DOMI-261197 format. One line per field, with one value per residue (C-alpha): x negated, y, z. Coordinates in steps of 0.05 Angstrom, whole numbers, plus 5000, padded with zeros to 4 digits. Layout:
N
c1	c(X,...)
c2	c(Y,...)
c3	c(Z,...)
***
This chain:
490
c1	c(1398,1373,1303,1319,1345,1295,1247,1296,1316,1247,1261,1332,1322,1261,1288,1250,1314,1326,1255,1251,1316,1295,1224,1271,1315,1263,1221,1284,1294,1218,1218,1287,1288,1313,1335,1379,1446,1481,1527,1494,1533,1518,1446,1442,1478,1433,1364,1396,1434,1371,1338,1388,1396,1315,1313,1360,1331,1256,1287,1298,1227,1218,1294,1293,1226,1264,1322,1287,1241,1296,1330,1267,1230,1279,1274,1192,1188,1231,1192,1126,1144,1177,1113,1077,1128,1080,1023,1072,1093,1013,0998,1061,1042,0980,1019,1079,1016,0994,1046,1103,1065,1036,1108,1136,1077,1091,1165,1148,1094,1148,1191,1132,1124,1051,1038,0973,0973,1029,0983,0919,0958,0980,0912,0886,0948,0932,0855,0862,0923,0869,0815,0855,0897,0828,0801,0860,0861,0790,0797,0858,0822,0762,0796,0862,0862,0856,0905,0956,0934,0943,1019,1036,1027,1026,1009,1089,1086,1008,1013,1067,1042,0970,0982,1036,0986,0925,0972,1008,0952,0939,1009,1013,0958,0988,1053,1019,0997,1060,1103,1062,1062,1139,1156,1128,1162,1224,1208,1181,1255,1260,1304,1328,1249,1233,1290,1274,1204,1234,1287,1231,1193,1255,1280,1217,1212,1281,1271,1205,1213,1252,1199,1143,1173,1223,1199,1116,1122,1077,1116,1097,1042,1095,1144,1084,1066,1130,1131,1058,1085,1144,1088,1037,1092,1120,1047,1035,1099,1091,1015,1049,1087,1032,0977,1036,1012,1086,1093,1093,1057,0993,0942,0875,0804,0795,0853,0828,0773,0794,0794,0795,0847,0890,0885,0888,0955,0984,0970,0989,1059,1066,1041,1104,1129,1065,1069,1134,1111,1057,1101,1143,1093,1072,1151,1158,1093,1131,1195,1156,1127,1181,1226,1170,1174,1239,1274,1217,1209,1286,1297,1244,1283,1343,1313,1287,1351,1381,1327,1340,1415,1398,1349,1407,1451,1392,1357,1419,1404,1323,1340,1392,1337,1285,1341,1352,1279,1258,1321,1308,1238,1244,1302,1261,1200,1242,1267,1343,1346,1431,1425,1371,1412,1478,1440,1424,1494,1522,1477,1489,1571,1552,1491,1537,1599,1553,1524,1586,1614,1545,1567,1637,1609,1559,1616,1664,1615,1559,1574,1567,1510,1467,1484,1450,1391,1406,1470,1445,1410,1482,1430,1399,1471,1495,1448,1429,1509,1507,1439,1469,1527,1478,1431,1475,1526,1488,1471,1511,1462,1406,1428,1424,1355,1333,1360,1337,1269,1264,1289,1240,1185,1215,1209,1136,1154,1110,1111,1185,1188,1134,1175,1233,1201,1170,1232,1259,1203,1158,1192,1252,1249,1192,1197,1267,1235,1194,1243,1311,1287,1260,1338,1375,1330,1339,1394,1349,1308,1365,1404,1341,1345,1418,1403,1344,1382,1433,1387,1348,1413,1429,1362,1361,1422,1401,1337,1374,1427,1368,1334,1397,1421,1352,1392,1461,1486,1536,1545,1502,1556,1601,1629,1619,1549,1514,1503,1453,1416,1409,1343,1315,1334,1268)
c2	c(3116,3162,3152,3069,3086,3122,3067,3013,3049,3100,3096,3111,3170,3200,3207,3140,3101,3152,3158,3079,3073,3129,3099,3029,3067,3102,3026,2996,3054,3049,2971,2965,2939,2998,2936,2905,2914,2948,2923,2930,2989,3025,3011,3028,3093,3108,3093,3118,3190,3221,3197,3224,3291,3296,3269,3317,3374,3357,3360,3439,3456,3466,3480,3538,3563,3559,3593,3653,3647,3640,3706,3747,3718,3681,3626,3635,3631,3568,3536,3565,3519,3464,3453,3429,3374,3323,3353,3339,3267,3247,3272,3238,3171,3167,3172,3127,3078,3077,3109,3069,3005,3007,3024,2962,2919,2957,2939,2867,2864,2888,2840,2783,2820,2836,2900,2907,2891,2939,2997,2983,2992,3059,3079,3057,3089,3157,3151,3128,3186,3245,3218,3209,3279,3323,3286,3303,3375,3391,3356,3406,3467,3446,3433,3476,3513,3449,3415,3475,3474,3401,3402,3455,3518,3583,3653,3663,3609,3609,3679,3641,3570,3590,3635,3591,3528,3560,3569,3511,3455,3453,3447,3385,3350,3364,3343,3275,3257,3282,3242,3179,3185,3206,3137,3106,3152,3129,3054,3055,3073,3155,3172,3243,3254,3244,3275,3340,3345,3353,3404,3440,3450,3468,3517,3548,3551,3581,3636,3658,3653,3721,3754,3739,3748,3805,3844,3839,3828,3772,3735,3676,3671,3693,3633,3583,3609,3599,3527,3516,3549,3496,3438,3469,3464,3400,3371,3404,3371,3301,3296,3321,3263,3211,3245,3246,3201,3188,3153,3082,3080,3135,3153,3125,3125,3044,3040,3093,3053,3035,2961,2928,2871,2927,2973,2915,2893,2958,2977,2917,2931,3009,2991,2993,3057,3083,3059,3093,3165,3154,3139,3199,3245,3220,3216,3296,3311,3278,3310,3373,3367,3347,3393,3450,3425,3418,3473,3518,3550,3550,3479,3464,3518,3482,3411,3441,3462,3399,3358,3399,3384,3304,3311,3332,3276,3226,3244,3209,3141,3154,3166,3102,3067,3093,3073,3006,2987,2975,2937,2898,2886,2872,2825,2785,2788,2761,2703,2734,2731,2738,2803,2821,2807,2835,2904,2904,2894,2949,2993,2983,2997,3064,3085,3067,3107,3165,3160,3165,3222,3259,3241,3275,3333,3350,3334,3387,3440,3438,3520,3537,3500,3532,3605,3587,3586,3642,3684,3733,3695,3667,3620,3588,3582,3548,3499,3482,3469,3413,3383,3381,3342,3295,3283,3258,3212,3151,3169,3104,3054,3097,3067,3001,3005,3049,2994,2938,2965,2979,2913,2871,2924,2911,2840,2833,2819,2874,2845,2841,2918,2943,2908,2943,3008,2998,2986,3056,3099,3055,3001,3045,3116,3132,3100,3135,3201,3186,3153,3179,3262,3228,3219,3267,3328,3362,3317,3256,3292,3298,3229,3197,3193,3168,3113,3090,3087,3043,2994,2988,2970,2919,2889,2905,2859,2806,2804,2811,2756,2709,2717,2712,2650,2618,2630,2607,2679,2674,2751,2807,2849,2803,2817,2735,2733,2668,2645,2666,2603,2599,2578,2592,2531,2486)
c3	c(3976,3923,3935,3931,3867,3841,3855,3829,3771,3754,3675,3689,3738,3699,3628,3607,3589,3536,3514,3501,3468,3418,3400,3394,3341,3302,3309,3272,3226,3208,3200,3168,3098,3046,2997,3041,3089,3023,2974,2908,2875,2943,2935,2862,2881,2935,2885,2821,2843,2864,2810,2758,2789,2798,2715,2695,2743,2714,2642,2654,2658,2588,2575,2624,2588,2517,2538,2557,2497,2448,2480,2480,2416,2381,2327,2320,2401,2403,2337,2378,2434,2397,2363,2428,2446,2420,2470,2526,2502,2492,2565,2594,2557,2599,2662,2650,2635,2706,2748,2712,2716,2783,2813,2783,2811,2877,2874,2855,2913,2968,2947,2959,3032,3008,3033,3037,2962,2951,2982,2940,2882,2906,2924,2852,2814,2849,2824,2757,2745,2769,2726,2669,2677,2687,2623,2581,2603,2587,2513,2511,2523,2484,2418,2426,2361,2318,2355,2347,2269,2261,2294,2243,2274,2226,2228,2249,2304,2324,2362,2411,2418,2437,2500,2524,2509,2549,2605,2612,2601,2683,2693,2646,2681,2757,2729,2699,2768,2807,2765,2768,2842,2853,2825,2889,2939,2906,2910,2977,3005,3002,2932,2957,2973,2901,2883,2924,2887,2820,2850,2880,2816,2775,2825,2819,2745,2744,2789,2762,2686,2694,2731,2694,2623,2627,2684,2687,2609,2604,2542,2526,2586,2632,2613,2620,2678,2717,2691,2716,2784,2791,2774,2831,2885,2866,2862,2937,2960,2933,2967,3030,3036,3025,3067,3125,3179,3190,3117,3117,3051,3057,3011,3039,3013,3026,2976,2930,2894,2828,2822,2750,2769,2787,2731,2682,2711,2719,2649,2624,2651,2636,2560,2538,2567,2540,2482,2479,2497,2447,2390,2418,2411,2332,2319,2344,2303,2231,2257,2262,2190,2162,2176,2164,2092,2079,2123,2155,2227,2226,2224,2271,2320,2309,2328,2388,2415,2391,2432,2485,2490,2473,2535,2576,2559,2565,2628,2675,2634,2651,2724,2721,2691,2745,2805,2774,2759,2836,2852,2801,2806,2885,2873,2822,2865,2924,2873,2879,2797,2803,2849,2798,2736,2765,2771,2696,2680,2733,2704,2637,2646,2676,2633,2564,2602,2613,2543,2505,2545,2526,2457,2469,2497,2447,2392,2419,2453,2407,2387,2461,2477,2421,2446,2520,2475,2420,2413,2351,2303,2264,2214,2271,2308,2252,2237,2309,2322,2266,2294,2358,2339,2297,2345,2398,2364,2386,2464,2492,2441,2483,2548,2525,2497,2551,2613,2568,2561,2639,2654,2617,2655,2723,2717,2692,2621,2584,2514,2513,2539,2497,2433,2457,2464,2395,2356,2357,2367,2317,2282,2255,2270,2236,2174,2172,2183,2118,2075,2084,2067,2002,1985,2028,2037,2105,2129,2124,2182,2223,2215,2220,2305,2308,2260,2295,2361,2325,2297,2367,2407,2362,2372,2448,2457,2421,2464,2530,2505,2494,2558,2595,2574,2605,2661,2645,2630,2562,2563,2592,2601,2630,2702,2724,2746,2755,2830,2879,2872,2799,2759,2694,2644,2627)
***
């Protein structure tokens, strides 16, 4: 009888049945659409929570260095690092030009079920990111001293800025490629893996920095070395994901040959975010020079601390934007316009709530935030406390501007996205930085960013309201959404 059962049901007896079921389960998991079979709120949490955590941790890269440098070298050390902000934004501008633009196009193609084109976009993005990052790193080494002098470094801050920049330039290059490619991990349906990328780097920076600065006595080079260590390991983690044979979207040579039609479409979509970062670089340059003129190196250090606090409050908004963008792009590509708009509305409500909480925290706990960076220089503590409160009073408005620009980018409206990005960083804040100090001195420099935040949020509101009216949406923050079959008015 036993022999008869083996012959009749060989898979069952030999364990083959369990093997077949495991393979079916694995196949079902691999073929499952990460954008379906969930409520919208749970999907937004799934994609945004890791992105928020990842962006928050990513912000710790420079902040950790600034904390250790502030305690070891005081205001001159913080000022030396703060003067380098424009270089970091300049590098990042080219990263988002390719990475963010290609990611938006990648999400749209996935929504259209065009996976071959999606893989081609992925390969082209990696090639372009690598080429641009290596070029920028080389130029940075060749023109290092002229660049630092142009940024405002003097005999006090130059000894801190030069050694830090010499070590951190390769880290900038790796970070640019890694940050651009990390967007694809999230859009491919692996937000937790994308989050782990940023956690790994920040954890290494946090643990290595005390050793290189205090134990080994490497000073500013030690702070930069800790940052680079984290970026190297993060980059390696990303490459392991894309080179793994089990990955659904792998880097393959046949997709890495750059094609102009792909790169032009990518850069057109990513242009708004790239301009935003370039404008941020120009803004930081003008801010630093205005601060040096009206307040000296202490004012630069105070603004550096305030920007660090502001970054912590803004990172959840950027993470929410990154999590919402693939959902918006996928549903828009699949012609599910109602779901696409609903995602933005939900993200806006969450983002503005988080921004308001950030403003309250900065208002009541500013002195404690400043003492994290330095607890001995009373002049720096007093000035930085005031700047932290001023710089964060309009964080809720930042949510509207960030998510509005991301929405237009996700639905392939690059000109509107660029207009919103430029509204704050170029059209408003730069003129304010140049004009307000003429009447209010150093306070004019401090109040320029929050004033621009308020004005740009008004522009974002009217642009979104006008666009939503085409889809029979009366108010973009309303809870009543258009029906799934809604189409734009002619």
